[in-house]
ZAVEXKOL-11878 format. One record per residue (C-alpha): x, y, z; residue in one letter; residue number from 0. Coordinates in pm, whole numbers. Example, Ala and Ser with C-alpha at 12.3 -4.5 7.8 and 13.67 -1.06 7.14 Angstrom:
BEGIN
<xx:1230, yy:-450, zz:780, rest:A, nr:0> .
<xx:1367, yy:-106, zz:714, rest:S, nr:1> .
//
This chain:
BEGIN
<xx:-10273, yy:-7219, zz:20117, rest:M, nr:0> .
<xx:-10376, yy:-7415, zz:19812, rest:S, nr:1> .
<xx:-10738, yy:-7445, zz:19705, rest:G, nr:2> .
<xx:-10969, yy:-7741, zz:19610, rest:H, nr:3> .
<xx:-11059, yy:-7706, zz:19242, rest:P, nr:4> .
<xx:-11433, yy:-7709, zz:19206, rest:E, nr:5> .
<xx:-11385, yy:-7950, zz:18907, rest:R, nr:6> .
<xx:-11277, yy:-8186, zz:19139, rest:L, nr:7> .
<xx:-11546, yy:-8174, zz:19376, rest:R, nr:8> .
<xx:-11791, yy:-8465, zz:19352, rest:G, nr:9> .
<xx:-11560, yy:-8674, zz:19126, rest:V, nr:10> .
<xx:-11599, yy:-9041, zz:19163, rest:S, nr:11> .
<xx:-11301, yy:-9244, zz:19333, rest:L, nr:12> .
<xx:-11452, yy:-9520, zz:19129, rest:F, nr:13> .
<xx:-11362, yy:-9518, zz:18778, rest:T, nr:14> .
<xx:-11236, yy:-9806, zz:18526, rest:P, nr:15> .
<xx:-10882, yy:-9668, zz:18579, rest:F, nr:16> .
<xx:-10865, yy:-9730, zz:18959, rest:S, nr:17> .
<xx:-11078, yy:-10028, zz:18930, rest:M, nr:18> .
<xx:-10777, yy:-10196, zz:18718, rest:V, nr:19> .
<xx:-10517, yy:-10032, zz:18964, rest:L, nr:20> .
<xx:-10712, yy:-10188, zz:19231, rest:G, nr:21> .
<xx:-10688, yy:-10524, zz:19099, rest:L, nr:22> .
<xx:-10298, yy:-10485, zz:19015, rest:L, nr:23> .
<xx:-10287, yy:-10421, zz:19410, rest:V, nr:24> .
<xx:-10494, yy:-10692, zz:19493, rest:L, nr:25> .
<xx:-10264, yy:-10949, zz:19271, rest:I, nr:26> .
<xx:-9975, yy:-10809, zz:19453, rest:A, nr:27> .
<xx:-10097, yy:-10844, zz:19809, rest:G, nr:28> .
<xx:-10167, yy:-11226, zz:19688, rest:V, nr:29> .
<xx:-9808, yy:-11278, zz:19657, rest:F, nr:30> .
<xx:-9652, yy:-11057, zz:19911, rest:L, nr:31> .
<xx:-9862, yy:-11270, zz:20172, rest:L, nr:32> .
<xx:-9680, yy:-11574, zz:19985, rest:K, nr:33> .
<xx:-9335, yy:-11409, zz:20012, rest:R, nr:34> .
<xx:-9409, yy:-11335, zz:20387, rest:F, nr:35> .
<xx:-9539, yy:-11690, zz:20492, rest:V, nr:36> .
<xx:-9285, yy:-11902, zz:20259, rest:Y, nr:37> .
<xx:-8979, yy:-11653, zz:20236, rest:G, nr:38> .
<xx:-8780, yy:-11490, zz:19965, rest:L, nr:39> .
<xx:-8711, yy:-11772, zz:19768, rest:G, nr:40> .
<xx:-9051, yy:-11880, zz:19696, rest:D, nr:41> .
<xx:-9143, yy:-11566, zz:19481, rest:V, nr:42> .
<xx:-8821, yy:-11451, zz:19388, rest:S, nr:43> .
<xx:-8513, yy:-11506, zz:19186, rest:N, nr:44> .
<xx:-8263, yy:-11354, zz:19429, rest:L, nr:45> .
<xx:-7970, yy:-11596, zz:19529, rest:S, nr:46> .
<xx:-7612, yy:-11533, zz:19697, rest:P, nr:47> .
<xx:-7470, yy:-11403, zz:19393, rest:G, nr:48> .
<xx:-7758, yy:-11163, zz:19336, rest:Y, nr:49> .
<xx:-7860, yy:-11054, zz:19699, rest:P, nr:50> .
<xx:-8066, yy:-10759, zz:19570, rest:W, nr:51> .
<xx:-8309, yy:-10745, zz:19251, rest:G, nr:52> .
<xx:-8612, yy:-10562, zz:19080, rest:L, nr:53> .
<xx:-8748, yy:-10478, zz:19460, rest:W, nr:54> .
<xx:-8432, yy:-10330, zz:19584, rest:V, nr:55> .
<xx:-8356, yy:-10152, zz:19257, rest:T, nr:56> .
<xx:-8708, yy:-10040, zz:19173, rest:W, nr:57> .
<xx:-8903, yy:-9998, zz:19475, rest:D, nr:58> .
<xx:-8639, yy:-9840, zz:19697, rest:L, nr:59> .
<xx:-8328, yy:-9695, zz:19466, rest:I, nr:60> .
<xx:-8554, yy:-9550, zz:19205, rest:I, nr:61> .
<xx:-8886, yy:-9521, zz:19419, rest:G, nr:62> .
<xx:-8706, yy:-9306, zz:19671, rest:S, nr:63> .
<xx:-8528, yy:-9084, zz:19388, rest:S, nr:64> .
<xx:-8880, yy:-9065, zz:19239, rest:L, nr:65> .
<xx:-9010, yy:-8964, zz:19575, rest:G, nr:66> .
<xx:-8772, yy:-8640, zz:19554, rest:C, nr:67> .
<xx:-9006, yy:-8394, zz:19410, rest:G, nr:68> .
<xx:-9098, yy:-8233, zz:19759, rest:G, nr:69> .
<xx:-8720, yy:-8219, zz:19844, rest:F, nr:70> .
<xx:-8625, yy:-8030, zz:19525, rest:A, nr:71> .
<xx:-8927, yy:-7781, zz:19499, rest:M, nr:72> .
<xx:-8816, yy:-7708, zz:19863, rest:A, nr:73> .
<xx:-8502, yy:-7616, zz:19756, rest:M, nr:74> .
<xx:-8625, yy:-7390, zz:19519, rest:L, nr:75> .
<xx:-8884, yy:-7245, zz:19699, rest:I, nr:76> .
<xx:-8760, yy:-7197, zz:20052, rest:Y, nr:77> .
<xx:-8373, yy:-7189, zz:19988, rest:V, nr:78> .
<xx:-8349, yy:-6998, zz:19648, rest:F, nr:79> .
<xx:-8655, yy:-6776, zz:19750, rest:N, nr:80> .
<xx:-8849, yy:-6866, zz:19436, rest:K, nr:81> .
<xx:-9185, yy:-6826, zz:19560, rest:G, nr:82> .
<xx:-9367, yy:-6803, zz:19253, rest:H, nr:83> .
<xx:-9338, yy:-7199, zz:19203, rest:Y, nr:84> .
<xx:-9533, yy:-7247, zz:19547, rest:H, nr:85> .
<xx:-9844, yy:-7386, zz:19363, rest:P, nr:86> .
<xx:-9646, yy:-7685, zz:19254, rest:L, nr:87> .
<xx:-9532, yy:-7802, zz:19625, rest:M, nr:88> .
<xx:-9821, yy:-7971, zz:19760, rest:R, nr:89> .
<xx:-9868, yy:-8213, zz:19466, rest:P, nr:90> .
<xx:-9473, yy:-8281, zz:19497, rest:A, nr:91> .
<xx:-9514, yy:-8354, zz:19848, rest:L, nr:92> .
<xx:-9780, yy:-8625, zz:19798, rest:V, nr:93> .
<xx:-9595, yy:-8770, zz:19543, rest:S, nr:94> .
<xx:-9269, yy:-8772, zz:19789, rest:S, nr:95> .
<xx:-9477, yy:-8903, zz:20071, rest:L, nr:96> .
<xx:-9607, yy:-9204, zz:19851, rest:F, nr:97> .
<xx:-9253, yy:-9267, zz:19697, rest:G, nr:98> .
<xx:-9123, yy:-9315, zz:20022, rest:Y, nr:99> .
<xx:-9363, yy:-9523, zz:20144, rest:V, nr:100> .
<xx:-9298, yy:-9739, zz:19831, rest:L, nr:101> .
<xx:-8954, yy:-9716, zz:19946, rest:A, nr:102> .
<xx:-8975, yy:-9816, zz:20284, rest:G, nr:103> .
<xx:-9203, yy:-10097, zz:20236, rest:S, nr:104> .
<xx:-8975, yy:-10238, zz:19983, rest:A, nr:105> .
<xx:-8688, yy:-10234, zz:20208, rest:A, nr:106> .
<xx:-8901, yy:-10461, zz:20435, rest:V, nr:107> .
<xx:-9003, yy:-10683, zz:20148, rest:I, nr:108> .
<xx:-8680, yy:-10769, zz:20076, rest:D, nr:109> .
<xx:-8549, yy:-10826, zz:20430, rest:M, nr:110> .
<xx:-8480, yy:-11208, zz:20472, rest:G, nr:111> .
<xx:-8578, yy:-11162, zz:20838, rest:R, nr:112> .
<xx:-8850, yy:-10917, zz:20777, rest:W, nr:113> .
<xx:-9004, yy:-10961, zz:21128, rest:W, nr:114> .
<xx:-8703, yy:-10823, zz:21281, rest:Q, nr:115> .
<xx:-8716, yy:-10462, zz:21071, rest:F, nr:116> .
<xx:-8763, yy:-10275, zz:21392, rest:Y, nr:117> .
<xx:-8406, yy:-10338, zz:21477, rest:N, nr:118> .
<xx:-8295, yy:-10040, zz:21266, rest:L, nr:119> .
<xx:-8446, yy:-9842, zz:21543, rest:L, nr:120> .
<xx:-8290, yy:-9986, zz:21841, rest:L, nr:121> .
<xx:-7931, yy:-9802, zz:21856, rest:P, nr:122> .
<xx:-7771, yy:-10121, zz:22043, rest:W, nr:123> .
<xx:-7811, yy:-10329, zz:21716, rest:H, nr:124> .
<xx:-7663, yy:-10039, zz:21481, rest:W, nr:125> .
<xx:-7370, yy:-10153, zz:21271, rest:N, nr:126> .
<xx:-7165, yy:-9824, zz:21241, rest:F, nr:127> .
<xx:-6930, yy:-9965, zz:20990, rest:S, nr:128> .
<xx:-7218, yy:-9989, zz:20707, rest:S, nr:129> .
<xx:-7327, yy:-9731, zz:20490, rest:V, nr:130> .
<xx:-7657, yy:-9889, zz:20487, rest:M, nr:131> .
<xx:-7722, yy:-9797, zz:20837, rest:L, nr:132> .
<xx:-7696, yy:-9416, zz:20750, rest:E, nr:133> .
<xx:-7938, yy:-9461, zz:20450, rest:T, nr:134> .
<xx:-8187, yy:-9676, zz:20640, rest:G, nr:135> .
<xx:-8229, yy:-9409, zz:20934, rest:L, nr:136> .
<xx:-8260, yy:-9119, zz:20689, rest:C, nr:137> .
<xx:-8519, yy:-9281, zz:20486, rest:V, nr:138> .
<xx:-8704, yy:-9359, zz:20772, rest:S, nr:139> .
<xx:-8684, yy:-9012, zz:20927, rest:A, nr:140> .
<xx:-8775, yy:-8854, zz:20612, rest:Y, nr:141> .
<xx:-9065, yy:-9029, zz:20545, rest:T, nr:142> .
<xx:-9198, yy:-8963, zz:20899, rest:M, nr:143> .
<xx:-9112, yy:-8586, zz:20798, rest:L, nr:144> .
<xx:-9309, yy:-8607, zz:20476, rest:L, nr:145> .
<xx:-9627, yy:-8728, zz:20709, rest:F, nr:146> .
<xx:-9593, yy:-8409, zz:20894, rest:V, nr:147> .
<xx:-9497, yy:-8178, zz:20575, rest:E, nr:148> .
<xx:-9839, yy:-8345, zz:20414, rest:N, nr:149> .
<xx:-10083, yy:-8281, zz:20733, rest:S, nr:150> .
<xx:-10157, yy:-7912, zz:20665, rest:P, nr:151> .
<xx:-10376, yy:-8018, zz:20384, rest:M, nr:152> .
<xx:-10511, yy:-8276, zz:20612, rest:V, nr:153> .
<xx:-10604, yy:-8028, zz:20895, rest:L, nr:154> .
<xx:-10741, yy:-7780, zz:20649, rest:E, nr:155> .
<xx:-10973, yy:-8030, zz:20479, rest:R, nr:156> .
<xx:-11126, yy:-8105, zz:20827, rest:F, nr:157> .
<xx:-11153, yy:-7718, zz:20928, rest:G, nr:158> .
<xx:-10859, yy:-7781, zz:21200, rest:L, nr:159> .
<xx:-10733, yy:-7426, zz:21139, rest:E, nr:160> .
<xx:-10579, yy:-7373, zz:21485, rest:K, nr:161> .
<xx:-10350, yy:-7705, zz:21444, rest:W, nr:162> .
<xx:-10282, yy:-7619, zz:21102, rest:R, nr:163> .
<xx:-10139, yy:-7259, zz:21200, rest:Q, nr:164> .
<xx:-9951, yy:-7441, zz:21486, rest:R, nr:165> .
<xx:-9790, yy:-7671, zz:21223, rest:I, nr:166> .
<xx:-9710, yy:-7378, zz:21006, rest:A, nr:167> .
<xx:-9525, yy:-7206, zz:21283, rest:S, nr:168> .
<xx:-9255, yy:-7468, zz:21311, rest:V, nr:169> .
<xx:-9252, yy:-7563, zz:20937, rest:M, nr:170> .
<xx:-8961, yy:-7345, zz:20861, rest:W, nr:171> .
<xx:-8787, yy:-7604, zz:21084, rest:L, nr:172> .
<xx:-8926, yy:-7899, zz:20925, rest:I, nr:173> .
<xx:-8856, yy:-7803, zz:20603, rest:I, nr:174> .
<xx:-8501, yy:-7764, zz:20659, rest:S, nr:175> .
<xx:-8451, yy:-8080, zz:20786, rest:I, nr:176> .
<xx:-8623, yy:-8211, zz:20475, rest:G, nr:177> .
<xx:-8418, yy:-8072, zz:20271, rest:I, nr:178> .
<xx:-8100, yy:-8206, zz:20470, rest:L, nr:179> .
<xx:-8212, yy:-8574, zz:20476, rest:L, nr:180> .
<xx:-8242, yy:-8651, zz:20125, rest:P, nr:181> .
<xx:-7918, yy:-8500, zz:20074, rest:F, nr:182> .
<xx:-7763, yy:-8760, zz:20303, rest:M, nr:183> .
<xx:-7931, yy:-9048, zz:20183, rest:H, nr:184> .
<xx:-7945, yy:-8987, zz:19816, rest:Q, nr:185> .
<xx:-7552, yy:-8954, zz:19816, rest:S, nr:186> .
<xx:-7542, yy:-9254, zz:20012, rest:S, nr:187> .
<xx:-7721, yy:-9481, zz:19757, rest:L, nr:188> .
<xx:-7423, yy:-9402, zz:19565, rest:G, nr:189> .
<xx:-7196, yy:-9473, zz:19830, rest:S, nr:190> .
<xx:-7331, yy:-9842, zz:19862, rest:I, nr:191> .
<xx:-7173, yy:-9910, zz:19530, rest:L, nr:192> .
<xx:-6859, yy:-9767, zz:19600, rest:L, nr:193> .
<xx:-6855, yy:-10091, zz:19839, rest:V, nr:194> .
<xx:-6932, yy:-10320, zz:19560, rest:V, nr:195> .
<xx:-6569, yy:-10227, zz:19424, rest:G, nr:196> .
<xx:-6430, yy:-10470, zz:19137, rest:H, nr:197> .
<xx:-6795, yy:-10631, zz:19093, rest:K, nr:198> .
<xx:-6918, yy:-10295, zz:18911, rest:L, nr:199> .
<xx:-6838, yy:-10212, zz:18569, rest:S, nr:200> .
<xx:-6577, yy:-9908, zz:18542, rest:P, nr:201> .
<xx:-6839, yy:-9709, zz:18353, rest:L, nr:202> .
<xx:-7036, yy:-9692, zz:18681, rest:Y, nr:203> .
<xx:-6784, yy:-9722, zz:18975, rest:L, nr:204> .
<xx:-6656, yy:-9391, zz:19036, rest:T, nr:205> .
<xx:-6546, yy:-9198, zz:19342, rest:P, nr:206> .
<xx:-6829, yy:-8938, zz:19236, rest:W, nr:207> .
<xx:-7141, yy:-9183, zz:19244, rest:L, nr:208> .
<xx:-7227, yy:-9000, zz:19583, rest:P, nr:209> .
<xx:-7263, yy:-8660, zz:19373, rest:L, nr:210> .
<xx:-7414, yy:-8818, zz:19074, rest:L, nr:211> .
<xx:-7683, yy:-8978, zz:19242, rest:F, nr:212> .
<xx:-7746, yy:-8665, zz:19473, rest:V, nr:213> .
<xx:-7741, yy:-8415, zz:19186, rest:S, nr:214> .
<xx:-7930, yy:-8654, zz:18928, rest:S, nr:215> .
<xx:-8225, yy:-8702, zz:19179, rest:V, nr:216> .
<xx:-8259, yy:-8313, zz:19186, rest:L, nr:217> .
<xx:-8331, yy:-8332, zz:18820, rest:A, nr:218> .
<xx:-8559, yy:-8622, zz:18877, rest:M, nr:219> .
<xx:-8753, yy:-8442, zz:19123, rest:G, nr:220> .
<xx:-8819, yy:-8145, zz:18911, rest:Y, nr:221> .
<xx:-8890, yy:-8390, zz:18605, rest:A, nr:222> .
<xx:-9136, yy:-8559, zz:18826, rest:L, nr:223> .
<xx:-9292, yy:-8215, zz:18908, rest:V, nr:224> .
<xx:-9344, yy:-8151, zz:18520, rest:V, nr:225> .
<xx:-9480, yy:-8494, zz:18431, rest:F, nr:226> .
<xx:-9725, yy:-8510, zz:18710, rest:E, nr:227> .
<xx:-9842, yy:-8111, zz:18663, rest:A, nr:228> .
<xx:-9895, yy:-8172, zz:18271, rest:T, nr:229> .
<xx:-10068, yy:-8512, zz:18340, rest:V, nr:230> .
<xx:-10319, yy:-8387, zz:18607, rest:V, nr:231> .
<xx:-10416, yy:-8082, zz:18451, rest:T, nr:232> .
<xx:-10491, yy:-8260, zz:18123, rest:R, nr:233> .
<xx:-10678, yy:-8577, zz:18296, rest:S, nr:234> .
<xx:-10893, yy:-8324, zz:18499, rest:F, nr:235> .
<xx:-10924, yy:-8026, zz:18259, rest:R, nr:236> .
<xx:-10796, yy:-7782, zz:18470, rest:L, nr:237> .
<xx:-10611, yy:-7456, zz:18397, rest:A, nr:238> .
<xx:-10266, yy:-7534, zz:18259, rest:S, nr:239> .
<xx:-9959, yy:-7463, zz:18474, rest:E, nr:240> .
<xx:-9723, yy:-7446, zz:18171, rest:H, nr:241> .
<xx:-9603, yy:-7101, zz:18244, rest:H, nr:242> .
<xx:-9435, yy:-7251, zz:18565, rest:M, nr:243> .
<xx:-9343, yy:-7531, zz:18444, rest:L, nr:244> .
<xx:-9139, yy:-7344, zz:18123, rest:S, nr:245> .
<xx:-8938, yy:-7158, zz:18372, rest:R, nr:246> .
<xx:-8875, yy:-7471, zz:18565, rest:L, nr:247> .
<xx:-8733, yy:-7650, zz:18270, rest:S, nr:248> .
<xx:-8453, yy:-7423, zz:18247, rest:T, nr:249> .
<xx:-8335, yy:-7500, zz:18585, rest:V, nr:250> .
<xx:-8370, yy:-7875, zz:18485, rest:I, nr:251> .
<xx:-8213, yy:-7821, zz:18192, rest:G, nr:252> .
<xx:-7858, yy:-7683, zz:18358, rest:W, nr:253> .
<xx:-7877, yy:-7940, zz:18648, rest:I, nr:254> .
<xx:-7864, yy:-8213, zz:18389, rest:L, nr:255> .
<xx:-7597, yy:-8041, zz:18155, rest:A, nr:256> .
<xx:-7362, yy:-8014, zz:18444, rest:A, nr:257> .
<xx:-7446, yy:-8388, zz:18532, rest:W, nr:258> .
<xx:-7348, yy:-8489, zz:18178, rest:L, nr:259> .
<xx:-7038, yy:-8284, zz:18197, rest:L, nr:260> .
<xx:-6907, yy:-8428, zz:18504, rest:L, nr:261> .
<xx:-7029, yy:-8793, zz:18427, rest:R, nr:262> .
<xx:-6833, yy:-8767, zz:18106, rest:W, nr:263> .
<xx:-6547, yy:-8573, zz:18230, rest:A, nr:264> .
<xx:-6495, yy:-8853, zz:18476, rest:D, nr:265> .
<xx:-6513, yy:-9124, zz:18209, rest:L, nr:266> .
<xx:-6263, yy:-8944, zz:18017, rest:L, nr:267> .
<xx:-6018, yy:-8870, zz:18286, rest:W, nr:268> .
<xx:-6009, yy:-9274, zz:18397, rest:R, nr:269> .
<xx:-5988, yy:-9382, zz:18078, rest:D, nr:270> .
<xx:-6305, yy:-9604, zz:18179, rest:A, nr:271> .
<xx:-6484, yy:-9614, zz:17816, rest:L, nr:272> .
<xx:-6382, yy:-9971, zz:17728, rest:G, nr:273> .
<xx:-6689, yy:-10161, zz:17854, rest:D, nr:274> .
<xx:-6896, yy:-9906, zz:17633, rest:A, nr:275> .
<xx:-6705, yy:-9972, zz:17300, rest:L, nr:276> .
<xx:-6799, yy:-10335, zz:17293, rest:V, nr:277> .
<xx:-7119, yy:-10543, zz:17212, rest:M, nr:278> .
<xx:-7294, yy:-10622, zz:17540, rest:T, nr:279> .
<xx:-7609, yy:-10549, zz:17678, rest:P, nr:280> .
<xx:-7445, yy:-10285, zz:17918, rest:L, nr:281> .
<xx:-7266, yy:-10100, zz:17660, rest:A, nr:282> .
<xx:-7651, yy:-10081, zz:17498, rest:A, nr:283> .
<xx:-7780, yy:-9965, zz:17796, rest:S, nr:284> .
<xx:-7528, yy:-9714, zz:17848, rest:F, nr:285> .
<xx:-7578, yy:-9547, zz:17516, rest:W, nr:286> .
<xx:-7920, yy:-9526, zz:17549, rest:F, nr:287> .
<xx:-7932, yy:-9394, zz:17881, rest:E, nr:288> .
<xx:-7703, yy:-9108, zz:17775, rest:N, nr:289> .
<xx:-7904, yy:-9050, zz:17479, rest:A, nr:290> .
<xx:-8210, yy:-8998, zz:17676, rest:L, nr:291> .
<xx:-8020, yy:-8735, zz:17880, rest:A, nr:292> .
<xx:-7866, yy:-8584, zz:17597, rest:L, nr:293> .
<xx:-8194, yy:-8542, zz:17455, rest:F, nr:294> .
<xx:-8375, yy:-8398, zz:17765, rest:A, nr:295> .
<xx:-8094, yy:-8143, zz:17828, rest:A, nr:296> .
<xx:-8132, yy:-7988, zz:17455, rest:I, nr:297> .
<xx:-8490, yy:-7971, zz:17476, rest:A, nr:298> .
<xx:-8488, yy:-7831, zz:17825, rest:F, nr:299> .
<xx:-8240, yy:-7566, zz:17771, rest:L, nr:300> .
<xx:-8433, yy:-7487, zz:17423, rest:S, nr:301> .
<xx:-8639, yy:-7180, zz:17437, rest:P, nr:302> .
<xx:-8867, yy:-7301, zz:17182, rest:A, nr:303> .
<xx:-8902, yy:-7659, zz:17326, rest:A, nr:304> .
<xx:-8953, yy:-7497, zz:17667, rest:R, nr:305> .
<xx:-9249, yy:-7307, zz:17516, rest:R, nr:306> .
<xx:-9407, yy:-7576, zz:17395, rest:D, nr:307> .
<xx:-9589, yy:-7781, zz:17669, rest:E, nr:308> .
<xx:-9599, yy:-8135, zz:17450, rest:V, nr:309> .
<xx:-9193, yy:-8099, zz:17403, rest:W, nr:310> .
<xx:-9183, yy:-7984, zz:17801, rest:T, nr:311> .
<xx:-9341, yy:-8308, zz:17875, rest:F, nr:312> .
<xx:-9180, yy:-8536, zz:17629, rest:L, nr:313> .
<xx:-8827, yy:-8396, zz:17788, rest:A, nr:314> .
<xx:-8969, yy:-8460, zz:18142, rest:A, nr:315> .
<xx:-9030, yy:-8826, zz:18045, rest:V, nr:316> .
<xx:-8695, yy:-8860, zz:17862, rest:A, nr:317> .
<xx:-8522, yy:-8716, zz:18177, rest:L, nr:318> .
<xx:-8690, yy:-8991, zz:18395, rest:L, nr:319> .
<xx:-8635, yy:-9283, zz:18172, rest:L, nr:320> .
<xx:-8254, yy:-9172, zz:18178, rest:F, nr:321> .
<xx:-8269, yy:-9198, zz:18559, rest:A, nr:322> .
<xx:-8444, yy:-9499, zz:18579, rest:I, nr:323> .
<xx:-8226, yy:-9670, zz:18323, rest:V, nr:324> .
<xx:-7934, yy:-9513, zz:18459, rest:Y, nr:325> .
<xx:-7980, yy:-9668, zz:18865, rest:R, nr:326> .
<xx:-8067, yy:-9993, zz:18698, rest:F, nr:327> .
<xx:-7736, yy:-10013, zz:18521, rest:N, nr:328> .
<xx:-7558, yy:-9922, zz:18823, rest:A, nr:329> .
<xx:-7699, yy:-10140, zz:19071, rest:Y, nr:330> .
<xx:-7813, yy:-10433, zz:18836, rest:L, nr:331> .
<xx:-7666, yy:-10446, zz:18465, rest:V, nr:332> .
<xx:-7316, yy:-10324, zz:18523, rest:A, nr:333> .
<xx:-7278, yy:-10566, zz:18860, rest:Y, nr:334> .
<xx:-7077, yy:-10882, zz:18801, rest:T, nr:335> .
<xx:-7109, yy:-11129, zz:19127, rest:P, nr:336> .
<xx:-6771, yy:-11253, zz:19214, rest:A, nr:337> .
<xx:-6841, yy:-11611, zz:19179, rest:V, nr:338> .
<xx:-6912, yy:-11737, zz:18832, rest:D, nr:339> .
<xx:-7260, yy:-11906, zz:18746, rest:G, nr:340> .
<xx:-7481, yy:-11680, zz:18891, rest:Y, nr:341> .
<xx:-7754, yy:-11496, zz:18652, rest:Q, nr:342> .
<xx:-8062, yy:-11314, zz:18779, rest:Y, nr:343> .
<xx:-8375, yy:-11228, zz:18596, rest:F, nr:344> .
<xx:-8674, yy:-11119, zz:18823, rest:P, nr:345> .
<xx:-8935, yy:-11372, zz:18854, rest:S, nr:346> .
<xx:-9309, yy:-11322, zz:18699, rest:V, nr:347> .
<xx:-9438, yy:-11286, zz:19101, rest:Q, nr:348> .
<xx:-9130, yy:-11012, zz:19176, rest:E, nr:349> .
<xx:-9247, yy:-10819, zz:18854, rest:I, nr:350> .
<xx:-9625, yy:-10868, zz:18963, rest:L, nr:351> .
<xx:-9556, yy:-10751, zz:19294, rest:V, nr:352> .
<xx:-9372, yy:-10428, zz:19150, rest:T, nr:353> .
<xx:-9639, yy:-10333, zz:18941, rest:L, nr:354> .
<xx:-9891, yy:-10368, zz:19213, rest:G, nr:355> .
<xx:-9696, yy:-10126, zz:19452, rest:M, nr:356> .
<xx:-9672, yy:-9883, zz:19161, rest:I, nr:357> .
<xx:-10043, yy:-9923, zz:19124, rest:A, nr:358> .
<xx:-10077, yy:-9884, zz:19496, rest:F, nr:359> .
<xx:-9884, yy:-9541, zz:19466, rest:E, nr:360> .
<xx:-10066, yy:-9419, zz:19133, rest:I, nr:361> .
<xx:-10416, yy:-9506, zz:19311, rest:L, nr:362> .
<xx:-10321, yy:-9340, zz:19636, rest:A, nr:363> .
<xx:-10199, yy:-8991, zz:19471, rest:Y, nr:364> .
<xx:-10507, yy:-9016, zz:19254, rest:V, nr:365> .
<xx:-10728, yy:-9051, zz:19560, rest:V, nr:366> .
<xx:-10549, yy:-8792, zz:19766, rest:V, nr:367> .
<xx:-10584, yy:-8497, zz:19522, rest:I, nr:368> .
<xx:-10933, yy:-8569, zz:19454, rest:K, nr:369> .
<xx:-11047, yy:-8569, zz:19867, rest:L, nr:370> .
<xx:-10783, yy:-8291, zz:19960, rest:F, nr:371> .
<xx:-10669, yy:-7953, zz:19881, rest:P, nr:372> .
<xx:-10365, yy:-8033, zz:19698, rest:V, nr:373> .
<xx:-10392, yy:-7872, zz:19362, rest:L, nr:374> .
<xx:-10372, yy:-7500, zz:19318, rest:H, nr:375> .
<xx:-10700, yy:-7357, zz:19257, rest:S, nr:376> .
<xx:-10639, yy:-6975, zz:19131, rest:P, nr:377> .
<xx:-11024, yy:-6917, zz:19095, rest:V, nr:378> .
<xx:-11070, yy:-6988, zz:19491, rest:R, nr:379> .
<xx:-10770, yy:-6795, zz:19576, rest:Q, nr:380> .
<xx:-10893, yy:-6506, zz:19375, rest:A, nr:381> .
<xx:-11191, yy:-6494, zz:19526, rest:A, nr:382> .
<xx:-11021, yy:-6470, zz:19915, rest:H, nr:383> .
<xx:-10833, yy:-6176, zz:19771, rest:A, nr:384> .
//
């Protein structure tokens, strides 16, 4: 059970930072209203050649991946029995909840006939030949599951101990399903690209895409935990959690090293480096992506870097940037429409909507950690010992 650090009690919800975030959310809301009234074409640059763009790539593909901190920590704590990481669990679950809410919202925003989104839940409308069906069902189920996984902190906040204990009695089952579902849909996000076929550059089109996506998302989840823990403890002047983050860094480093080994072994085996050896935006982005991954892997595996909180934080930032660039490359930069003449760059309105949704996620996270017992409080736990 986490405590609520005394330093956060009575902290104002209205700060200049939160007001800026709120303004971005308001601007996004105006353009979203316009989108739902007048259609996708009125606010986005999507076309028959590019049926998905910034909203799907960032909000759904990347947003759900950034929301895998809870899944990754659950694997480490409950499957591999590393209970000393438990103080990092609740913040990871909160960020996962908002990451998946963002992803689900983006899916609705990007639907042409958004008013029929509920068809996903009606079995007689299911297309069992579509890889997107499994992805949509799993993402929806996992999002609902995250509300249950986050419920103990709400029940604890309002003193509903009996209900918290009832949830705790079945939490083993909830956690088990919560580990299974991300494995399914995160690998399916890679499988979707297999359907694209020759439209995707050989640098990214590989039968290993499902494994590459699900393994990289584990590293992303852990990196986001490092990033959030460092920023939150510094921002609110709480006790450093670097002693846990340093040990976690070794796990991240080995996952990332294995990912790079698989990625490059596959490229060399398929003799698929041709597109990386010409002067194109894709080639530049490919090498930038790999440079970030290599830097992060070396930093996480270096004992000297792991002991330094700044280097650990920089490695986490590099890993997150690498994973973001990798997914942008795979879904947009490396994609070529079957018909010539189509180009895509997000409109200003698409960008503002995305910024607003990111702002909402950050704002909601800050509000929750201020109001609910999310963060670890060693002082309070010692008092109850």
